PDB file of N, CA, C and O in Angstrom:
ATOM      1  N   MET A   1     -65.598 -88.987 -83.817  1.00  0.00           N
ATOM      2  CA  MET A   1     -65.339 -88.915 -82.386  1.00  0.00           C
ATOM      3  C   MET A   1     -64.792 -90.268 -81.917  1.00  0.00           C
ATOM      4  O   MET A   1     -65.349 -91.318 -82.237  1.00  0.00           O
ATOM      5  N   ALA A   2     -63.721 -90.225 -81.173  1.00  0.00           N
ATOM      6  CA  ALA A   2     -63.105 -91.439 -80.661  1.00  0.00           C
ATOM      7  C   ALA A   2     -63.815 -91.895 -79.389  1.00  0.00           C
ATOM      8  O   ALA A   2     -64.532 -91.123 -78.752  1.00  0.00           O
ATOM      9  N   SER A   3     -63.605 -93.152 -79.034  1.00  0.00           N
ATOM     10  CA  SER A   3     -64.144 -93.671 -77.791  1.00  0.00           C
ATOM     11  C   SER A   3     -63.199 -94.734 -77.247  1.00  0.00           C
ATOM     12  O   SER A   3     -62.343 -95.252 -77.965  1.00  0.00           O
ATOM     13  N   ALA A   4     -63.369 -95.050 -75.966  1.00  0.00           N
ATOM     14  CA  ALA A   4     -62.561 -96.075 -75.311  1.00  0.00           C
ATOM     15  C   ALA A   4     -63.438 -96.766 -74.286  1.00  0.00           C
ATOM     16  O   ALA A   4     -64.476 -96.238 -73.887  1.00  0.00           O
ATOM     17  N   ASN A   5     -63.014 -97.961 -73.857  1.00  0.00           N
ATOM     18  CA  ASN A   5     -63.770 -98.706 -72.857  1.00  0.00           C
ATOM     19  C   ASN A   5     -63.337 -98.312 -71.454  1.00  0.00           C
ATOM     20  O   ASN A   5     -62.152 -98.114 -71.188  1.00  0.00           O
ATOM     21  N   CYS A   6     -64.311 -98.202 -70.565  1.00  0.00           N
ATOM     22  CA  CYS A   6     -64.043 -97.929 -69.152  1.00  0.00           C
ATOM     23  C   CYS A   6     -63.403 -99.165 -68.534  1.00  0.00           C
ATOM     24  O   CYS A   6     -63.939-100.262 -68.689  1.00  0.00           O
ATOM     25  N   PRO A   7     -62.265 -99.028 -67.833  1.00  0.00           N
ATOM     26  CA  PRO A   7     -61.626-100.175 -67.216  1.00  0.00           C
ATOM     27  C   PRO A   7     -62.393-100.710 -66.008  1.00  0.00           C
ATOM     28  O   PRO A   7     -62.128-101.824 -65.556  1.00  0.00           O
ATOM     29  N   GLU A   8     -63.336 -99.937 -65.483  1.00  0.00           N
ATOM     30  CA  GLU A   8     -64.115-100.358 -64.318  1.00  0.00           C
ATOM     31  C   GLU A   8     -65.341-101.166 -64.714  1.00  0.00           C
ATOM     32  O   GLU A   8     -65.591-102.228 -64.145  1.00  0.00           O
ATOM     33  N   CYS A   9     -66.118-100.670 -65.692  1.00  0.00           N
ATOM     34  CA  CYS A   9     -67.391-101.318 -66.032  1.00  0.00           C
ATOM     35  C   CYS A   9     -67.468-101.772 -67.491  1.00  0.00           C
ATOM     36  O   CYS A   9     -68.473-102.349 -67.905  1.00  0.00           O
ATOM     37  N   GLU A  10     -66.418-101.518 -68.268  1.00  0.00           N
ATOM     38  CA  GLU A  10     -66.369-101.862 -69.696  1.00  0.00           C
ATOM     39  C   GLU A  10     -67.353-101.058 -70.537  1.00  0.00           C
ATOM     40  O   GLU A  10     -67.611-101.402 -71.691  1.00  0.00           O
ATOM     41  N   GLY A  11     -67.906 -99.984 -69.963  1.00  0.00           N
ATOM     42  CA  GLY A  11     -68.807 -99.122 -70.717  1.00  0.00           C
ATOM     43  C   GLY A  11     -68.055 -98.313 -71.761  1.00  0.00           C
ATOM     44  O   GLY A  11     -66.838 -98.157 -71.672  1.00  0.00           O
ATOM     45  N   ASP A  12     -68.772 -97.802 -72.744  1.00  0.00           N
ATOM     46  CA  ASP A  12     -68.181 -96.999 -73.806  1.00  0.00           C
ATOM     47  C   ASP A  12     -68.108 -95.545 -73.361  1.00  0.00           C
ATOM     48  O   ASP A  12     -69.121 -94.950 -72.995  1.00  0.00           O
ATOM     49  N   VAL A  13     -66.906 -94.975 -73.394  1.00  0.00           N
ATOM     50  CA  VAL A  13     -66.696 -93.582 -72.997  1.00  0.00           C
ATOM     51  C   VAL A  13     -66.320 -92.792 -74.249  1.00  0.00           C
ATOM     52  O   VAL A  13     -65.290 -93.054 -74.870  1.00  0.00           O
ATOM     53  N   ALA A  14     -67.157 -91.826 -74.614  1.00  0.00           N
ATOM     54  CA  ALA A  14     -66.898 -90.999 -75.792  1.00  0.00           C
ATOM     55  C   ALA A  14     -65.815 -89.983 -75.471  1.00  0.00           C
ATOM     56  O   ALA A  14     -65.820 -89.360 -74.409  1.00  0.00           O
ATOM     57  N   LEU A  15     -64.896 -89.826 -76.398  1.00  0.00           N
ATOM     58  CA  LEU A  15     -63.808 -88.848 -76.268  1.00  0.00           C
ATOM     59  C   LEU A  15     -63.915 -87.866 -77.425  1.00  0.00           C
ATOM     60  O   LEU A  15     -64.191 -88.262 -78.557  1.00  0.00           O
ATOM     61  N   GLY A  16     -63.701 -86.601 -77.144  1.00  0.00           N
ATOM     62  CA  GLY A  16     -63.735 -85.598 -78.203  1.00  0.00           C
ATOM     63  C   GLY A  16     -62.583 -85.787 -79.178  1.00  0.00           C
ATOM     64  O   GLY A  16     -61.565 -86.387 -78.833  1.00  0.00           O
ATOM     65  N   ASP A  17     -62.739 -85.282 -80.382  1.00  0.00           N
ATOM     66  CA  ASP A  17     -61.672 -85.376 -81.381  1.00  0.00           C
ATOM     67  C   ASP A  17     -60.424 -84.635 -80.934  1.00  0.00           C
ATOM     68  O   ASP A  17     -59.328 -84.920 -81.417  1.00  0.00           O
ATOM     69  N   ASP A  18     -60.579 -83.674 -80.005  1.00  0.00           N
ATOM     70  CA  ASP A  18     -59.449 -82.894 -79.521  1.00  0.00           C
ATOM     71  C   ASP A  18     -58.951 -83.389 -78.159  1.00  0.00           C
ATOM     72  O   ASP A  18     -58.211 -82.681 -77.477  1.00  0.00           O
ATOM     73  N   ALA A  19     -59.355 -84.603 -77.759  1.00  0.00           N
ATOM     74  CA  ALA A  19     -58.935 -85.153 -76.462  1.00  0.00           C
ATOM     75  C   ALA A  19     -57.414 -85.288 -76.418  1.00  0.00           C
ATOM     76  O   ALA A  19     -56.784 -85.711 -77.387  1.00  0.00           O
ATOM     77  N   MET A  20     -56.841 -84.920 -75.274  1.00  0.00           N
ATOM     78  CA  MET A  20     -55.394 -84.950 -75.118  1.00  0.00           C
ATOM     79  C   MET A  20     -54.993 -85.929 -74.028  1.00  0.00           C
ATOM     80  O   MET A  20     -55.744 -86.161 -73.081  1.00  0.00           O
ATOM     81  N   GLN A  21     -53.809 -86.500 -74.167  1.00  0.00           N
ATOM     82  CA  GLN A  21     -53.283 -87.402 -73.155  1.00  0.00           C
ATOM     83  C   GLN A  21     -53.212 -86.664 -71.816  1.00  0.00           C
ATOM     84  O   GLN A  21     -52.786 -85.510 -71.758  1.00  0.00           O
ATOM     85  N   GLY A  22     -53.631 -87.338 -70.740  1.00  0.00           N
ATOM     86  CA  GLY A  22     -53.646 -86.735 -69.418  1.00  0.00           C
ATOM     87  C   GLY A  22     -54.978 -86.111 -69.057  1.00  0.00           C
ATOM     88  O   GLY A  22     -55.184 -85.705 -67.913  1.00  0.00           O
ATOM     89  N   GLU A  23     -55.888 -86.030 -70.021  1.00  0.00           N
ATOM     90  CA  GLU A  23     -57.213 -85.449 -69.772  1.00  0.00           C
ATOM     91  C   GLU A  23     -58.021 -86.376 -68.858  1.00  0.00           C
ATOM     92  O   GLU A  23     -57.928 -87.600 -68.956  1.00  0.00           O
ATOM     93  N   ILE A  24     -58.807 -85.775 -67.976  1.00  0.00           N
ATOM     94  CA  ILE A  24     -59.669 -86.531 -67.066  1.00  0.00           C
ATOM     95  C   ILE A  24     -61.096 -86.489 -67.606  1.00  0.00           C
ATOM     96  O   ILE A  24     -61.630 -85.421 -67.904  1.00  0.00           O
ATOM     97  N   VAL A  25     -61.707 -87.676 -67.726  1.00  0.00           N
ATOM     98  CA  VAL A  25     -63.089 -87.792 -68.190  1.00  0.00           C
ATOM     99  C   VAL A  25     -63.853 -88.681 -67.207  1.00  0.00           C
ATOM    100  O   VAL A  25     -63.248 -89.421 -66.432  1.00  0.00           O
ATOM    101  N   SER A  26     -65.166 -88.606 -67.243  1.00  0.00           N
ATOM    102  CA  SER A  26     -66.007 -89.449 -66.394  1.00  0.00           C
ATOM    103  C   SER A  26     -66.736 -90.466 -67.249  1.00  0.00           C
ATOM    104  O   SER A  26     -67.173 -90.164 -68.359  1.00  0.00           O
ATOM    105  N   CYS A  27     -66.864 -91.669 -66.725  1.00  0.00           N
ATOM    106  CA  CYS A  27     -67.626 -92.708 -67.409  1.00  0.00           C
ATOM    107  C   CYS A  27     -69.110 -92.396 -67.256  1.00  0.00           C
ATOM    108  O   CYS A  27     -69.578 -92.188 -66.137  1.00  0.00           O
ATOM    109  N   PRO A  28     -69.869 -92.359 -68.368  1.00  0.00           N
ATOM    110  CA  PRO A  28     -71.298 -92.062 -68.264  1.00  0.00           C
ATOM    111  C   PRO A  28     -72.103 -93.196 -67.624  1.00  0.00           C
ATOM    112  O   PRO A  28     -73.218 -92.971 -67.153  1.00  0.00           O
ATOM    113  N   ASP A  29     -71.549 -94.407 -67.604  1.00  0.00           N
ATOM    114  CA  ASP A  29     -72.265 -95.551 -67.041  1.00  0.00           C
ATOM    115  C   ASP A  29     -72.064 -95.695 -65.539  1.00  0.00           C
ATOM    116  O   ASP A  29     -73.037 -95.814 -64.794  1.00  0.00           O
ATOM    117  N   CYS A  30     -70.790 -95.685 -65.076  1.00  0.00           N
ATOM    118  CA  CYS A  30     -70.533 -95.925 -63.651  1.00  0.00           C
ATOM    119  C   CYS A  30     -70.084 -94.676 -62.899  1.00  0.00           C
ATOM    120  O   CYS A  30     -70.049 -94.683 -61.669  1.00  0.00           O
ATOM    121  N   GLY A  31     -69.737 -93.590 -63.622  1.00  0.00           N
ATOM    122  CA  GLY A  31     -69.401 -92.326 -62.988  1.00  0.00           C
ATOM    123  C   GLY A  31     -67.973 -92.191 -62.489  1.00  0.00           C
ATOM    124  O   GLY A  31     -67.616 -91.149 -61.941  1.00  0.00           O
ATOM    125  N   VAL A  32     -67.141 -93.219 -62.663  1.00  0.00           N
ATOM    126  CA  VAL A  32     -65.765 -93.152 -62.186  1.00  0.00           C
ATOM    127  C   VAL A  32     -64.966 -92.161 -63.036  1.00  0.00           C
ATOM    128  O   VAL A  32     -65.197 -92.035 -64.239  1.00  0.00           O
ATOM    129  N   GLU A  33     -64.018 -91.455 -62.393  1.00  0.00           N
ATOM    130  CA  GLU A  33     -63.154 -90.535 -63.132  1.00  0.00           C
ATOM    131  C   GLU A  33     -61.999 -91.317 -63.739  1.00  0.00           C
ATOM    132  O   GLU A  33     -61.380 -92.152 -63.080  1.00  0.00           O
ATOM    133  N   LEU A  34     -61.719 -91.032 -65.008  1.00  0.00           N
ATOM    134  CA  LEU A  34     -60.708 -91.761 -65.758  1.00  0.00           C
ATOM    135  C   LEU A  34     -59.713 -90.800 -66.386  1.00  0.00           C
ATOM    136  O   LEU A  34     -60.053 -89.672 -66.744  1.00  0.00           O
ATOM    137  N   GLU A  35     -58.484 -91.268 -66.510  1.00  0.00           N
ATOM    138  CA  GLU A  35     -57.440 -90.477 -67.165  1.00  0.00           C
ATOM    139  C   GLU A  35     -57.144 -91.097 -68.518  1.00  0.00           C
ATOM    140  O   GLU A  35     -56.982 -92.312 -68.633  1.00  0.00           O
ATOM    141  N   LEU A  36     -57.076 -90.259 -69.541  1.00  0.00           N
ATOM    142  CA  LEU A  36     -56.709 -90.710 -70.876  1.00  0.00           C
ATOM    143  C   LEU A  36     -55.188 -90.866 -70.908  1.00  0.00           C
ATOM    144  O   LEU A  36     -54.459 -89.875 -70.940  1.00  0.00           O
ATOM    145  N   VAL A  37     -54.715 -92.112 -70.899  1.00  0.00           N
ATOM    146  CA  VAL A  37     -53.274 -92.357 -70.819  1.00  0.00           C
ATOM    147  C   VAL A  37     -52.643 -92.546 -72.194  1.00  0.00           C
ATOM    148  O   VAL A  37     -51.421 -92.488 -72.330  1.00  0.00           O
ATOM    149  N   SER A  38     -53.468 -92.770 -73.209  1.00  0.00           N
ATOM    150  CA  SER A  38     -52.968 -92.913 -74.572  1.00  0.00           C
ATOM    151  C   SER A  38     -54.057 -92.435 -75.529  1.00  0.00           C
ATOM    152  O   SER A  38     -55.243 -92.679 -75.306  1.00  0.00           O
ATOM    153  N   THR A  39     -53.642 -91.754 -76.594  1.00  0.00           N
ATOM    154  CA  THR A  39     -54.621 -91.291 -77.575  1.00  0.00           C
ATOM    155  C   THR A  39     -54.620 -92.156 -78.827  1.00  0.00           C
ATOM    156  O   THR A  39     -55.575 -92.115 -79.603  1.00  0.00           O
ATOM    157  N   SER A  40     -53.569 -92.935 -79.036  1.00  0.00           N
ATOM    158  CA  SER A  40     -53.497 -93.771 -80.228  1.00  0.00           C
ATOM    159  C   SER A  40     -52.863 -95.114 -79.887  1.00  0.00           C
ATOM    160  O   SER A  40     -51.636 -95.221 -79.896  1.00  0.00           O
ATOM    161  N   PRO A  41     -53.646 -96.133 -79.588  1.00  0.00           N
ATOM    162  CA  PRO A  41     -55.106 -96.145 -79.533  1.00  0.00           C
ATOM    163  C   PRO A  41     -55.599 -95.521 -78.229  1.00  0.00           C
ATOM    164  O   PRO A  41     -54.847 -95.459 -77.256  1.00  0.00           O
ATOM    165  N   PRO A  42     -56.849 -95.059 -78.193  1.00  0.00           N
ATOM    166  CA  PRO A  42     -57.382 -94.471 -76.961  1.00  0.00           C
ATOM    167  C   PRO A  42     -57.411 -95.502 -75.825  1.00  0.00           C
ATOM    168  O   PRO A  42     -57.958 -96.594 -75.982  1.00  0.00           O
ATOM    169  N   LYS A  43     -56.816 -95.141 -74.678  1.00  0.00           N
ATOM    170  CA  LYS A  43     -56.800 -96.039 -73.525  1.00  0.00           C
ATOM    171  C   LYS A  43     -57.048 -95.232 -72.265  1.00  0.00           C
ATOM    172  O   LYS A  43     -56.440 -94.183 -72.049  1.00  0.00           O
ATOM    173  N   LEU A  44     -57.956 -95.739 -71.432  1.00  0.00           N
ATOM    174  CA  LEU A  44     -58.309 -95.077 -70.179  1.00  0.00           C
ATOM    175  C   LEU A  44     -57.869 -95.918 -68.993  1.00  0.00           C
ATOM    176  O   LEU A  44     -57.890 -97.148 -69.046  1.00  0.00           O
ATOM    177  N   GLU A  45     -57.468 -95.240 -67.917  1.00  0.00           N
ATOM    178  CA  GLU A  45     -57.144 -95.874 -66.648  1.00  0.00           C
ATOM    179  C   GLU A  45     -57.792 -95.057 -65.539  1.00  0.00           C
ATOM    180  O   GLU A  45     -58.046 -93.867 -65.725  1.00  0.00           O
ATOM    181  N   PRO A  46     -58.068 -95.676 -64.379  1.00  0.00           N
ATOM    182  CA  PRO A  46     -58.635 -94.896 -63.272  1.00  0.00           C
ATOM    183  C   PRO A  46     -57.757 -93.683 -62.972  1.00  0.00           C
ATOM    184  O   PRO A  46     -56.532 -93.792 -62.912  1.00  0.00           O
ATOM    185  N   ALA A  47     -58.390 -92.534 -62.786  1.00  0.00           N
ATOM    186  CA  ALA A  47     -57.648 -91.303 -62.498  1.00  0.00           C
ATOM    187  C   ALA A  47     -57.010 -91.404 -61.123  1.00  0.00           C
ATOM    188  O   ALA A  47     -57.606 -91.970 -60.207  1.00  0.00           O
ATOM    189  N   PRO A  48     -55.800 -90.859 -60.961  1.00  0.00           N
ATOM    190  CA  PRO A  48     -55.172 -90.873 -59.633  1.00  0.00           C
ATOM    191  C   PRO A  48     -55.965 -90.022 -58.655  1.00  0.00           C
ATOM    192  O   PRO A  48     -56.509 -88.980 -59.020  1.00  0.00           O
ATOM    193  N   GLU A  49     -56.023 -90.472 -57.421  1.00  0.00           N
ATOM    194  CA  GLU A  49     -56.723 -89.724 -56.378  1.00  0.00           C
ATOM    195  C   GLU A  49     -55.937 -88.465 -56.055  1.00  0.00           C
ATOM    196  O   GLU A  49     -54.715 -88.513 -55.911  1.00  0.00           O
ATOM    197  N   GLU A  50     -56.630 -87.338 -55.942  1.00  0.00           N
ATOM    198  CA  GLU A  50     -55.961 -86.104 -55.541  1.00  0.00           C
ATOM    199  C   GLU A  50     -55.786 -86.121 -54.045  1.00  0.00           C
ATOM    200  O   GLU A  50     -56.713 -86.424 -53.294  1.00  0.00           O
ATOM    201  N   GLU A  51     -54.582 -85.790 -53.623  1.00  0.00           N
ATOM    202  CA  GLU A  51     -54.295 -85.754 -52.191  1.00  0.00           C
ATOM    203  C   GLU A  51     -54.423 -84.337 -51.673  1.00  0.00           C
ATOM    204  O   GLU A  51     -54.071 -83.376 -52.358  1.00  0.00           O
ATOM    205  N   GLU A  52     -54.930 -84.217 -50.461  1.00  0.00           N
ATOM    206  CA  GLU A  52     -55.018 -82.910 -49.816  1.00  0.00           C
ATOM    207  C   GLU A  52     -53.613 -82.463 -49.418  1.00  0.00           C
ATOM    208  O   GLU A  52     -52.839 -83.250 -48.873  1.00  0.00           O
ATOM    209  N   ASP A  53     -53.286 -81.200 -49.690  1.00  0.00           N
ATOM    210  CA  ASP A  53     -51.970 -80.717 -49.280  1.00  0.00           C
ATOM    211  C   ASP A  53     -52.050 -79.907 -47.986  1.00  0.00           C
ATOM    212  O   ASP A  53     -51.023 -79.590 -47.387  1.00  0.00           O
ATOM    213  N   TRP A  54     -53.259 -79.573 -47.560  1.00  0.00           N
ATOM    214  CA  TRP A  54     -53.470 -78.864 -46.309  1.00  0.00           C
ATOM    215  C   TRP A  54     -52.564 -77.641 -46.149  1.00  0.00           C
ATOM    216  O   TRP A  54     -52.152 -77.299 -45.041  1.00  0.00           O
ATOM    217  N   GLY A  55     -52.262 -76.989 -47.279  1.00  0.00           N
ATOM    218  CA  GLY A  55     -51.490 -75.752 -47.234  1.00  0.00           C
ATOM    219  C   GLY A  55     -50.015 -75.939 -46.972  1.00  0.00           C
ATOM    220  O   GLY A  55     -49.319 -74.979 -46.640  1.00  0.00           O
ATOM    221  N   GLU A  56     -49.522 -77.160 -47.115  1.00  0.00           N
ATOM    222  CA  GLU A  56     -48.093 -77.409 -46.851  1.00  0.00           C
ATOM    223  C   GLU A  56     -47.257 -77.037 -48.058  1.00  0.00           C
ATOM    224  O   GLU A  56     -46.034 -77.176 -48.029  1.00  0.00           O
TER     225      GLU A  56
END
């Protein structure tokens, strides 16, 4: 199983062997949502905030 460091708290975030680029995961230490931006080597960045579209 692969893992990467959380960019917010430097905690270890476990990634499944089938983790794909663009997948959103949560840090078990600080709870922030992270996006897997690279699988080789595994790299995480804060996930983009979802914007409300209000039906537009």
